[in-house]
C-alpha positions in Angstrom: -4.1 19.9 21.1 -4.9 23.4 22.6 -6.0 26.1 20.1 -7.3 28.2 22.7 -3.8 30.0 23.4 -1.9 31.1 19.8 1.5 32.7 19.6 1.5 36.5 19.0 0.9 37.3 15.2 -1.0 34.0 14.5 -5.2 34.1 13.9 -7.8 31.1 13.8 -9.4 31.3 10.5 -11.5 28.8 8.4 -10.3 26.6 5.7 -12.5 28.6 3.4 -11.5 31.8 4.2 -8.0 31.3 3.1 -9.3 29.3 -0.6 -10.0 30.7 -4.0 -11.5 27.4 -4.9 -12.9 24.4 -2.8 -14.7 21.9 -5.4 -15.3 18.2 -5.8 -14.6 16.6 -9.2 -17.2 14.3 -11.3 -17.2 10.7 -12.1 -16.5 10.5 -15.5 -16.8 8.2 -18.4 -13.5 6.0 -18.7 -11.1 5.0 -20.7 -8.0 2.5 -21.3 -6.0 5.7 -22.2 -6.8 9.3 -23.2 -4.9 12.8 -23.2 -6.7 13.5 -19.6 -6.2 11.3 -17.3 -8.1 11.1 -13.5 -7.1 10.9 -10.0 -8.9 8.6 -8.1 -9.0 8.4 -3.8 -6.7 5.2 -4.0 -3.7 7.1 -6.0 -4.0 9.9 -3.4 -1.1 8.9 -0.6 0.2 11.6 1.8 3.6 11.8 -0.1 1.8 12.4 -3.3 0.2 11.0 -6.5 0.7 7.1 -7.2 0.5 7.0 -10.7 0.0 3.5 -11.4 -3.4 3.9 -9.8 -4.4 6.9 -12.5 -7.5 6.1 -14.7 -8.5 8.2 -17.8 -11.4 10.5 -19.2 -13.0 9.2 -22.0 -12.2 11.6 -24.7 -15.7 12.3 -25.7 -15.6 13.8 -22.7 -12.5 15.5 -22.3 -14.0 19.1 -23.6 -16.1 19.0 -20.5 -13.9 20.1 -17.8 -13.2 23.8 -17.4 -9.4 24.7 -17.3 -9.8 26.0 -13.9 -11.2 23.1 -12.5 -8.5 20.6 -13.7 -5.7 19.9 -10.4 -3.6 22.9 -10.4 0.3 22.9 -9.3 -0.1 23.2 -5.0 -3.6 22.5 -4.9 -4.9 20.3 -1.9 -6.2 17.4 -3.2 -8.4 15.7 -0.1 -10.3 12.3 -0.1 -14.1 12.8 0.8 -15.7 9.5 0.9 -15.5 6.1 2.6 -14.1 4.7 5.8 -10.4 4.0 5.8 -9.6 6.3 2.7 -11.8 9.8 3.9 -9.2 12.6 5.0 -6.3 11.6 3.4 -4.7 14.4 1.2 -1.8 15.3 -0.7 -0.1 18.2 -3.1 -0.5 18.2 -6.8 2.7 18.5 -8.1 2.5 19.7 -11.8 6.0 18.9 -13.0 5.5 15.4 -11.9 2.7 14.5 -14.2 3.1 17.7 -16.8 -0.2 17.4 -18.5 -3.9 18.7 -17.5 -5.1 16.1 -15.0 -8.9 15.7 -13.5 -9.7 14.8 -9.9 -12.7 12.2 -9.9 -16.2 12.9 -7.7 -14.9 11.3 -4.2 -11.9 14.1 -3.9 -12.1 17.9 -2.9 -9.9 20.2 -4.2 -8.4 22.9 -2.0 -6.8 25.4 -3.8 -5.6 28.5 -1.3 -4.5 31.6 -1.5 -0.7 31.2 -1.8 -0.2 35.1 -1.1 -1.3 34.3 2.5 -1.0 30.2 3.2 1.8 27.7 1.8 -0.2 24.8 1.0 2.1 22.2 2.6 1.4 24.3 5.8 -2.4 23.4 5.1 -1.4 20.0 4.5 0.4 19.2 7.2 -2.4 20.9 10.0 -4.7 18.3 8.0 -2.4 15.2 8.6 -2.8 16.2 12.5 -5.1 13.3 14.7 -7.1 16.7 15.8 -8.3 17.3 12.1 -8.9 13.8 11.0 -10.6 13.2 14.2 -12.6 16.3 13.3 -12.9 14.8 10.1 -14.5 11.3 11.6 -16.7 13.6 14.2 -18.4 15.7 11.4 -18.8 13.3 8.6 -22.2 12.6 7.5 -23.6 9.3 5.9 -23.9 5.7 7.1 -20.7 3.6 7.7 -18.5 3.2 5.1 -20.3 5.7 2.9 -19.3 8.7 5.2 -18.6 12.1 3.3 -16.4 15.2 4.0 -18.6 17.6 2.2 -17.6 21.6 1.1 -19.2 22.4 4.2 -17.2 20.9 6.3 -13.8 21.4 4.6 -15.2 25.3 4.7 -15.3 25.6 8.4 -12.6 23.5 9.2 -10.5 26.0 11.4 -6.8 26.9 10.9 -4.1 28.2 12.9 -2.2 30.5 10.8 1.1 32.5 11.4 2.8 34.8 8.7 3.6 33.8 5.7 6.9 33.5 6.4 6.7 31.5 9.7 4.3 29.0 7.5 7.5 28.3 5.6 10.0 27.9 8.5 7.0 25.3 10.1 6.9 23.5 6.8 11.2 23.2 6.6 11.3 21.9 9.9 8.8 19.3 10.0 10.2 18.6 6.0 13.9 18.1 8.3 12.6 16.3 11.1 10.2 13.8 8.9 13.7 13.3 6.7 15.5 12.3 9.9 12.8 10.1 11.1 12.5 8.3 7.4 15.7 7.7 7.2 16.1 6.2 10.9 12.7 3.9 9.9 14.8 2.9 6.2 17.4 1.3 8.8 14.8 -0.5 11.0 13.1 -2.0 7.5 16.8 -3.2 6.8 17.4 -4.8 9.6 13.7 -6.4 9.4 15.0 -7.9 6.4 18.6 -8.8 7.7 16.8 -10.9 10.5 14.4 -12.7 8.1 17.7 -13.6 5.6 19.2 -14.9 9.3 16.4 -16.6 10.5 16.1 -18.4 6.8 20.0 -19.4 6.8 19.8 -21.0 10.6 16.8 -23.0 9.2 18.7 -23.9 6.0 21.9 -24.9 8.2 19.9 -27.1 10.6 18.1 -28.7 7.4 21.7 -30.0 6.6 23.0 -29.9 9.9 25.6 -27.4 9.5 24.3 -25.6 12.4 26.0 -28.4 14.8 28.8 -28.7 13.2 30.7 -31.6 13.9 28.4 -32.9 16.6 25.7 -33.2 13.7 26.4 -37.1 13.6 25.5 -37.0 9.6 26.5 -40.7 9.0 23.3 -41.3 11.0 21.0 -39.4 9.2 18.8 -40.8 7.3 16.5 -39.2 4.7 12.6 -40.4 4.8 9.5 -39.5 3.1 6.5 -38.0 4.9 4.3 -41.0 4.5 6.8 -43.3 6.1 8.2 -41.1 9.0 4.8 -39.9 9.8 1.6 -41.7 11.1 -0.5 -39.4 9.3 -0.4 -36.7 6.4 -4.1 -35.7 5.6 -5.5 -32.7 4.6 -8.8 -31.8 5.6 -12.8 -30.5 4.2 -15.2 -28.2 4.3 -18.6 -29.5 6.6 -21.6 -29.6 3.9 -23.6 -29.0 7.2 -22.0 -25.9 7.8 -20.2 -24.5 10.7 -21.6 -24.8 14.5 -22.7 -21.7 16.9 -21.8 -23.9 19.9 -18.3 -23.8 20.5 -17.7 -27.7 20.0 -14.8 -28.3 17.7 -12.2 -25.6 16.5 -12.1 -25.3 12.7 -8.8 -23.7 11.5 -8.1 -22.0 8.0 -5.4 -20.4 6.1 -6.0 -17.2 7.9 -5.7 -18.7 11.1 -1.9 -19.3 10.7 0.0 -15.9 11.5 3.4 -15.4 11.8 4.1 -19.1 12.1 1.6 -19.9 14.7 -1.8 -20.5 15.2 -3.9 -17.4 16.2 -7.6 -18.9 16.4 -8.8 -15.7 17.7 -8.8 -14.3 14.2 -12.3 -15.4 12.7 -13.0 -18.2 15.0 -14.7 -20.9 13.8 -16.4 -24.3 14.9 -18.1 -27.3 13.8 -20.0 -29.8 15.8 -18.8 -33.0 17.3 -21.2 -34.9 15.1 -19.4 -33.2 11.6 -15.7 -34.1 13.5 -16.5 -37.5 14.7 -18.3 -38.1 10.8 -17.7 -36.4 7.6 -14.6 -34.9 8.8 -13.3 -37.4 10.9 -10.3 -38.2 9.0 -9.2 -34.3 9.4 -9.0 -34.4 12.7 -6.0 -33.2 14.3 -4.2 -32.6 17.7 -1.9 -30.8 19.3 1.6 -30.8 18.2 0.3 -31.8 15.1 2.1 -29.6 12.3 0.3 -27.8 10.0 0.8 -26.7 6.4 -0.7 -24.6 3.9 -1.2 -25.8 0.4 -3.3 -23.2 -1.5 -2.1 -20.0 -2.1 -0.1 -17.6 -2.9 1.7 -17.2 -0.2 2.6 -21.0 0.3 4.9 -22.0 3.4 2.9 -21.1 6.2 3.5 -23.5 8.4 2.4 -24.2 12.6 2.2 -26.2 15.5 -1.3 -27.0 16.7 -1.3 -26.3 20.7 -3.2 -27.5 23.2 -6.0 -24.8 23.6 -8.6 -27.1 22.9 -7.8 -31.4 22.8 -9.4 -31.6 19.4 -9.4 -29.7 16.3 -10.4 -29.8 12.6 -9.0 -28.2 9.7 -10.0 -27.3 6.1 -8.7 -28.3 2.8 -6.6 -25.5 2.3 -4.3 -27.1 5.0 -2.6 -30.9 5.5 -1.3 -32.1 9.0 1.7 -34.0 9.5 1.7 -36.5 12.7 5.2 -37.7 13.0 5.7 -40.9 14.6 8.3 -42.1 17.4 11.2 -41.5 15.4 10.7 -37.9 14.6 9.6 -34.8 16.9 6.9 -32.1 15.7 9.0 -29.3 16.4 11.6 -30.8 13.8 8.9 -31.7 11.5 8.0 -27.6 12.3 11.3 -26.3 11.3 11.9 -28.5 8.2 8.7 -27.3 6.9 9.6 -23.6 7.6 12.8 -24.1 5.8 10.5 -23.8 2.9 13.1 -26.4 0.8 10.0 -28.9 0.3 7.9 -25.9 -1.5 10.8 -25.1 -3.5 11.3 -28.9 -4.3 7.7 -29.2 -5.9 6.7 -25.4 -6.8 7.5 -25.9 -10.7 5.1 -29.3 -10.4 2.3 -27.3 -8.7 -1.7 -27.0 -10.1 -4.3 -24.5 -9.9 -6.3 -22.0 -11.5 -4.9 -18.3 -12.6 -3.7 -16.6 -9.7 -3.8 -20.0 -7.3 -1.3 -22.5 -6.6 -2.2 -25.7 -5.6 0.4 -28.5 -3.7 -1.5 -31.8 -3.8 -1.9 -34.4 -0.9 0.4 -36.5 -3.1 3.2 -34.3 -2.8 3.1 -33.7 0.6 2.9 -37.2 1.6 6.5 -37.5 -0.6 8.2 -34.9 1.2 11.5 -36.1 1.9 12.6 -35.5 5.7 16.1 -35.9 7.3 15.5 -37.3 10.1 18.8 -37.4 12.7 18.5 -39.5 15.4 15.9 -38.1 17.9 19.1 -36.8 20.2 20.4 -34.9 17.4 17.0 -33.7 16.5 16.5 -32.3 20.1 20.0 -30.4 19.9 18.9 -28.9 16.3 15.4 -27.4 18.2 17.2 -26.4 20.9 19.7 -24.5 18.8 17.1 -23.2 16.3 14.9 -21.9 19.6 18.1 -20.5 21.0 19.2 -18.3 18.0 15.6 -17.4 16.9 15.1 -16.0 20.8 18.3 -14.0 20.3 16.4 -13.0 16.9 13.3 -11.9 18.2 14.7 -9.7 20.7 16.2 -7.5 18.4 13.0 -7.7 16.2 11.1 -6.7 19.3 13.3 -3.8 20.0 13.0 -2.6 16.1 9.1 -3.0 16.4 9.7 -0.8 19.8 12.0 1.6 17.7 9.3 2.0 14.8 6.2 2.5 17.1 8.8 5.3 18.7 9.1 6.7 15.1 5.1 6.3 14.6 4.5 8.3 17.4 7.1 11.3 17.2 4.9 12.7 13.7 1.9 13.3 16.3 3.5 15.2 18.6 5.8 17.4 15.9 2.6 17.9 14.1 0.9 19.1 18.1 4.1 21.3 18.7 4.3 22.9 15.1 0.7 24.0 15.2 0.7 24.9 19.2 3.5 27.6 18.3 6.3 25.4 19.5 8.5 24.0 16.6 10.4 26.9 15.7 11.7 29.9 17.3 9.7 33.2 16.1 12.2 36.3 15.2 9.5 38.8 15.1 6.1 39.9 15.8 6.1 42.6 13.2 4.6 40.8 10.9 1.6 39.1 11.7 -1.2 37.7 10.2 -5.0 38.6 11.1 -8.5 38.1 9.9 -8.3 41.7 8.4 -5.4 40.6 6.7 -7.1 37.5 5.2 -10.2 39.1 4.2 -8.4 42.1 2.0 -6.5 39.6 0.1 -9.5 37.4 -0.7 -11.1 40.5 -1.7 -8.5 41.9 -3.8 -8.4 38.3 -5.7 -12.2 38.1 -6.0 -12.0 42.1 -7.7 -9.0 40.3 -10.1 -11.0 37.3 -11.0 -14.3 39.5 -11.5 -12.2 42.0 -14.0 -10.2 38.7 -15.7 -13.9 37.3 -16.3 -15.2 39.9 -17.9 -12.5 39.6 -20.4 -12.5 36.0 -21.2 -14.5 33.2 -21.4 -13.8 29.8 -20.3 -11.2 28.0 -21.5 -11.5 24.3 -22.6 -9.0 21.6 -22.0 -8.3 20.6 -25.5 -8.5 22.2 -28.8 -9.1 20.1 -31.4 -8.5 22.3 -35.0 -5.5 23.2 -35.4 -3.3 20.1 -35.4 -4.3 17.1 -37.2 -3.9 13.3 -35.9 -0.7 11.4 -37.4 -1.0 8.7 -40.3 2.1 7.0 -39.9 4.5 5.6 -37.4 6.9 8.6 -39.0 4.9 11.4 -38.0 4.2 9.7 -34.4 7.9 9.9 -33.9 8.1 13.2 -35.0 5.2 14.5 -32.8 7.4 12.3 -29.8 10.7 14.6 -30.9 8.7 17.9 -30.6 8.1 16.7 -27.0 11.9 16.5 -26.6 12.3 13.0 -27.5 10.5 11.2 -24.6 6.9 11.3 -23.4 4.3 9.6 -21.2 1.8 7.9 -23.1 -0.8 10.3 -22.7 1.0 12.7 -23.5 2.1 11.2 -26.6 -1.0 9.6 -27.1 -2.4 13.5 -27.1 -0.2 14.9 -29.4 -0.8 12.7 -31.8 -4.2 13.5 -31.7 -5.4 10.1 -32.1 -7.7 9.6 -28.4 -10.5 8.6 -30.9 -8.2 5.8 -32.5 -6.4 4.7 -30.0 -5.7 1.2 -32.3 -3.8 3.3 -34.5 -1.7 4.9 -32.1 -0.3 1.4 -30.4 -0.3 0.1 -34.4 2.0 3.0 -35.1 4.1 2.6 -31.7 4.5 -0.9 -32.4 5.8 -0.3 -36.1 8.6 1.6 -34.5 9.5 -0.5 -31.5 9.6 -3.3 -34.1 11.8 -1.0 -36.1 14.0 -0.5 -32.9 13.1 3.3 -33.5 11.6 3.5 -30.2 12.0 2.1 -26.4 8.6 1.1 -25.6 7.6 0.7 -21.6 5.7 -2.2 -20.3 2.5 -0.5 -19.1 0.8 3.1 -19.3 3.4 4.8 -17.0 6.6 4.6 -18.2 8.5 6.8 -20.6 8.5 6.3 -24.4 11.9 7.6 -26.1 13.7 7.3 -29.1 15.5 4.3 -28.9 19.6 4.0 -28.3 21.0 1.9 -30.7 24.5 2.8 -30.3 24.9 -0.8 -29.1 22.4 -2.3 -31.4 
């Protein structure tokens, strides 16, 4: 990006010069729920705050946050630590959360002078590859612990046009982004349709419908895997560990990517001795078909390629080696249909969060076995239709990459003064203008601070905590008949007695007076009892 030549009426300044406050949040003591949510890096996304990732400050610490250090409408929240998260930012919009909100110590708040800066203009500037690369270049600390310091933020340069031009630029970027988003949404729907199309092909092949009257269904047989396969076997883990020599490639679940073997992903090897000894039974060869039996997700299937003459597999995979009556590719496509996983999913075992299909279940899988000539026709038909689908998929992926490349280009055009037509040069942004506005702000703040003491977030003296569910309902009605859990908790003054809060909620819910959502972020509201 060429920042050496700016349009007439623009000036080059620094973020520190156009901000009223730049500060980091602090690490609190957390609570499951309180009247003060706290924003963390995970919840900061370019398009706003993801409320499901919010945490809560413990009620004992709520008075520790001065009001001016809570997030305010229009603040830029800027992730400031860690590889992969540093540099991501968003605009805080108070109307979407409707309560005081703090930020933790991994986020920097940038509060701009709104008389001369449109916050969204600065956010789009932060999003440019230029600024993101500068952050990575200037950030301090070791790998994964890098920091975006206040000094770096203050000194990052910003090309600044007059406020009216900033708003035109923001509107133009949002208009283009909206159109690109609509195109991308259509591409995503096409992705989903292609997945459904492939699934339908596989199911039609499984039943023979794919060949219509040519399927010769009366000659089909249905045979269990342990009869139609020479071998159905799961793998194991070498007790002696892995080999540093490139002897025998060893496959795990993560080596199945998009229903193909990707051995370059975390490749591992075992020794020839282990392959011929303790793991002899799980030796695998080209054209063997693999399926994962530990999930989620289940249904990952691949044919072993001939890049190595011998392979081996771990205990989360099972191999199917067909006999002379069934083609490997037919086994592969039948397993890809998902019919077998679907048939045993309700009888699987496993610990919490894990699903296991047993080797015995795999050996009992029933395969449709048409004559080999029909298998070949079905395989050829599937390949032909999949090729057409993959051709479309490739075009969709190219379109997505084009869309991804457009946004950086649009931002570069915007901040080089090439995105919109500039109608007048009478209204200029100068360093003198910035200095004057900031000096006026500082003077005004000094006058106000001499009259007022710092406000705290919560006043605990006027309203008493509720003592029964009827009073909780009264507080909810005072909030307009609906509220988020944290809002209602604050209104009931039960931050230090959350158990009672939930008890009263349950009483009101059980009496069908309130609709209470599951989780912390849905609205609690007065129930509609007309149809009850």
